[in-house]
N, C-alpha and C positions, 0 to 999 in steps of 0.2 A: 592591226589589220594586215599591214604589209607583209607580215611573216607568216600569214596563213592560219593564225590560230583560231581555234573554236572557243567562243566565249560562253561563260555561264555565270550564274549569280552566286556569290559567296558573301555572307554576312552583310547583305545589302549592297554589295559592290559587283560591277560587272568585271570579271577577271578572265585572263586567258586560261583555259582549263587544259587544252591539249594542242600541241602544234603538229606533230607527226603521229606519235602514239605514246601513251603513258610508258609502255614497256621500253621503247627506244630512249625516251627521255630519262627514265629511271636509271637504266644501265649506263648511259652517258655520264651521269653524275657519279656513279659508283666506279667507273672505269677511267673516265677522262675528265671532262668538265662541262657543267651546264649553267645556264644563267636564267634566273627567275625574275619577273617583275612582281614584287611584293609591296607595291604601293597601297594596297588595302590595309596594311598594318597601321597602327596608330603612331603618331610621333608627337610626344608631349615634352616641351621644354619647361622645366621648373626652375625658377630663379629667385634668389633672395637670401638674406642672412639666416633664415630659419629653415631652409630647405632640408638640411640633414635631419633636423628634429622631425620634420613631416615624414621623411623616408623611413626613419626608424620606427615610427608609429605604425607605418603601413605594412612593412615587410618582416618576414620571419628570419631573415639573415641580417647580421650586423653589417650594413653597407657602409658604415663609417670607416671600415678597414680597406675599402676600395681606394687604390691610389688614383690620383689625377691621371687621365689618359687611359683609364682601364674600365671595363665593364665589371660589374659585381659578380657575375656568374648568376645562374638561375636562382630565383627566390620567389616566394608566394605571398601574394596579398589575400588575406582571409577576411571573411565576415565574422560576426560575433559568435557564430555557431561552428567556427573552425572549418567552414566550407571555403573553397577556393574561388576567389573573384578572378584572379589571373595569375599567370606565371610570367615574370619579366626579368630583365637583366639591366638594372640602371647603369647609365654611363656617367662617370664623373668627369665633367668637362673641366671645371677649374675650382671645385670646391663649393661655390655658390650657384653653379649652373649644372644641372643634371638633365640628361635626356632619358625618357621613358618610352619604350615601344610596346604599347599594349597590343594584344591580339585584336583582330579586326572587329569581332562581335561585340567587344567590351570597350572599345576605344572611347566612345562618347561617354560611357558610364564612368571609366576611370578618370577622364578629364573632369567631369562634374563632381565625382567623389573627391578628388584631390583638392579641388577648389573649395568644396563644402567643409572638408576637414581643416584646411587652412583658416578659413574664415571662422569656423566654430571654435577653433583652439586659439584664435588670435595670433596666428603665425604669419610672419612677414614673407610670404611666398606668392609669387605670380606664376600662374599656369598658362602657358601659351600653347595653342593647338596649331601644330605646323603641318598638318597633313595635307592641307591645300597648297601649301608653299613648297613642299619638298616631295619628290618621289623617292622610291627605295628599290634597290636591286640586291639580289643575293647571287654571287658567283661562286660555284661550289664544285669540288672534285679534286682528285689527286694531282691533276695537271694545273691547278688554279694559279700557282705562282708563275708558270710560263705565260699564262694569259695576262696577268697582271704586269709582268715585265714588258710585254708586247704593247700594253696600254700606256707605257711610259711611266710605270710606278715601280722602279727597281727597289724602292724602300719597303715595299709591301712584304718582301720575303723576310725582313728583319723584325716585323711585328710579331709579338708573342701572342699566343691565344688569348682572346678577350682584350687585347690592346687596340687602341684606335688613334687615328690622327685627325686633326681638324684642318679644313681650308687647304687640303692638298689638291694638285692637278692630277687628273686621270684622263687619258685619251684627249689631252689637250683642253679640257674644261675644268672649271673649279667645282669641287665637291664641298659639302658641309662636313661629313664625317665618313671615314672609311675604317672599318673595324675588321679584325680577324675573328670572324664569328660565323655562325650559321645554325641550321636546324635540320641538317641532313645526315649528320654523323661523319661527313667528310671535311677535310680541310676546306676553308673557304673565307671569302670576304663579303661584307655587306656594305653597300654604298648608299649614302643619303645625299641627294643633290637636287637642285632645282630641276623641274620637269624636263626642259629642253636639254640641259646638261645630262640628265639621266638617259634621255633617248639616245644621245650621242654615245654615251658609254655602253648602252645595250648593243647598239648597232656595231661599234667597234669591237666589243667582246665576241660577238659572233664571227666577225672577220678574223679574229685572233684565234679561233677554234672552239669557242663555247657554243653548246647546242642550246637553243632556246627551249625552256622547259616550263610546263604549266603547273597549275595548282594540283591537278590530279597526281602528278609525279611527286610533288612535294609531300602529299599525303602519304603515298605508299612508301617513300623514303623514311618519313617520320615514324611510321608504324613498325618498319623493320628494326628501327633503333629503339623502340619502346618509349618514344617521346610522346608526351601527352597533348591533348587539344581540348579547349573549353567547350562545354556542351556534350562531350563524349566521355572523357575520363574524369572530368571535374566540373563542378558548377556550384551555385550558391544554395540551391534548394536541398534542404536535409532530407526531404522525402525521396529525392532521386539519386543523391550522391552521398557516398560515405564521408566521413571526417577526413580531413587532409592527411592525417597519420596513416590511413590505409592506402594512400596514393603511392607510397614508397618512391617518392620523387628522386631521392638520392642527390648527388652533386653538391651536397652541403646546403641544400635549399632551406633547411630549417636548422638554425643554431640554437640547441637546447639550452645554452648558457645565457641566451638573451632574455630579457624581461621587458614587459611594458608595451608590447605591440597589440593591435587589435586582433581578437581571437585567441590570444594566448592561453587564457584560463580554459576555454573550451578544448583547445588542442591538448593541453596537458592532461585534462580529464579523460580525453580519448586514449592518451598514452597510458594512463594509470589503469584504466579499465581493460586495455587490450583491444587490438583490432578485430571486429566481427568479420569484415571483409578485407581482402588483400588483392591488390592489383598485380596480375601476373601476365605473362605471355602464353599464347597457345600456338602450337604448330601442328597442322593436320598431318595425320600419318600418311605414308606413301600410298596406301590403298584408297585414300580419300583426298588425294593431292589437289584435285580440281575444285573441291568444296571450299568456298570462301566463307568464313564465319562473319556474319554481318552484325551491325549494331542492333542490340536487343535480343539476339538469339540466346535461348536458354541453355545452361550447361547442366549435365547430369553425371553423377557417379552411382553406378548401379541403377536404382529407380528413384534416387533422391535428387532433387533439384538443388544445385550447389552454387549457382552463380549465373552471370550473364555476360555476354560480349559487349564491350564498349565500342570497339572499332576493329575492322578487319579489311584485309586486301589480299591480293595475290602477290606473293613475293617473287620477283624475277630472279633474285639471287638464289633462293632455295627451291624454286620451282614448285611451289605449293602454297595453299592458303595459310595465312597467319593472322594473328589478331592480338588484341589486348582484352583483358576480362577481369571482372572482380569475382573471386571465388571465396567461399566461407573459409575463414582461417584454419579450421580444422581439416580441410581438404586441400589446401593449396600447397601441395608437396611437389617440388620441383622434380621433373622426370616422370611423374606418375600420369596415368591416362585419365582422360575426361571425355565425355561425349557431347557433341555439339548437335542440337536438335534443329533440323532444317525441314521445314514444311512437314512435320510429323515423323521424319526419319532421323535417326541418330547416327553420327559419324564419329569415329574415334579420332582424338587429337592427344597431343602430349603437352603437359604443363611445363612451361619454360621460364627462365629467368631472361632478364634483358641485358644486352641487346639480343635480338632473335637471330641475328647473323653474326658469324665470326669474322673479324677484320684482322 
């Protein structure tokens, strides 16, 4: 409240949506540095001698290759229909302890799912929900190392992407985990610490030059990069969402040499059959720059309905509306035109690959 944020509801949590303006906050992250309170995200600690067996059962990536002190990189948890429960990056703390950060809307579900799997398979794994014990911040942007050094963390610059440290001091307070990671497309660090410590780090990072940024800017930043969000680009309902193969997640999220995870048979069947739908980006043409392609808007080529928008926004970097969409595989040609229907009127856009901005 003291920073003047406007609050709203997201996934059942009251979160800071905007501090000054989404445009200002977005551009601060792209050009300088911003800080987000992302405590609405889940935090699950998995511990026990069989934890790796559980993780390999859940995820499409071979997480056993992840070194201690590193995150696995994005991977997918599927249901038996090869639809995506969540996209996550497991942290290998010491081999028998792993941290999982589920997206907010499915945090409780993933906690219960992990516990149920462990019990049902007779695996020696304890699943601890840390969301009430720890807060979480994301400090993001090209000047982020300067901010971390001002916070008394000179070691931060030596962290490799997806590397993390445990029990380090930042801004004079103890943290649980500091990782070189984020979800904005910029260099950044994510900090997990007890709530009072996190509040100190938040205040001190602002003094060090970080601009407070809300969830609205986090959404516009991820759409520019082509990063996905549950309930929009993916979900478990096969009537609403295509197979995970259509998601084109990239980043090695699916290891096709891996066997034995939940949803594998359905995912391989999707691959053999070929994708009916393909996730692509869309960028509004200059003449329709102010049109924002919203979730659910239909897409047309000629007079044929060929797809739908999953999420969209105004891109401050491109100065026009952009979005993500599913388009039928026979029409998902990068660089070709597609029309977005808005209240009965169609506006021309260009089909694009990700990311939607050039960095």
